[in-house]
C-alpha positions in Angstrom: 60.7 133.2 245.9 57.7 134.2 243.7 57.5 132.6 240.3 57.8 134.8 237.2 54.3 135.9 236.0 55.2 135.7 232.3 57.4 133.3 230.3 61.0 134.3 229.7 62.2 133.9 226.1 65.5 134.3 224.3 65.3 135.5 220.7 68.2 135.7 218.3 67.1 138.1 215.5 68.5 140.2 212.7 68.4 143.8 213.7 68.6 146.9 211.5 71.2 149.5 212.3 72.2 153.1 211.5 75.6 154.5 210.8 76.1 158.2 211.1 79.6 158.4 209.8 80.7 159.0 206.2 81.5 155.8 204.2 82.2 155.0 200.6 79.3 153.6 198.4 81.5 150.4 198.1 81.5 150.0 201.9 77.8 151.0 202.2 76.9 148.2 199.8 78.4 145.7 202.3 76.1 146.5 205.2 74.0 143.7 206.6 71.7 143.1 209.6 73.3 142.6 213.1 72.6 139.3 214.8 71.2 140.3 218.2 70.2 138.3 221.2 67.4 139.6 223.4 66.2 137.9 226.7 62.9 139.3 228.0 59.4 138.5 229.2 57.0 137.3 226.5 54.0 139.6 226.3 52.4 138.3 223.2 52.8 136.8 219.7 50.7 137.9 216.8 50.7 137.6 213.0 53.3 140.3 212.7 55.9 139.2 215.4 56.7 138.9 219.0 56.1 141.5 221.8 58.6 141.5 224.7 59.0 143.5 227.9 62.0 143.9 230.1 60.0 144.4 233.2 56.9 142.5 234.5 55.1 143.1 237.7 53.8 140.0 239.6 51.5 142.2 241.7 50.3 144.2 238.7 50.2 141.7 235.7 48.2 144.0 233.5 51.2 146.3 233.1 54.7 145.8 231.6 57.6 148.2 231.0 60.0 148.8 228.1 58.4 147.1 225.1 60.4 145.5 222.2 58.6 144.3 219.1 60.5 141.9 216.8 58.9 141.1 213.4 58.7 137.3 212.5 60.8 137.9 209.4 63.7 139.0 211.6 63.6 136.1 214.0 66.5 133.6 213.5 66.0 131.5 216.7 63.4 131.4 219.5 63.7 129.7 222.9 61.3 129.7 225.8 62.7 129.0 229.3 60.8 126.9 231.7 60.7 127.0 235.5 63.2 129.8 236.1 
């Protein structure tokens, strides 16, 4: 089996969300971020946050697919898996 060409990380983060249904102002004031867990390939970290990809190609390491950017201010927990 070929080793993964990029580290795999699990990030628990606070995600924004949208509601398209009517609700009272009282209920709207109770909205809060949704704790979300994402497991993906680590592409990069920068001063703004973490860049992840769901697909990585061992034979084509210069390309990735389906990018997710998570700002540092939204990250609650961050784990990097080794030797998977």
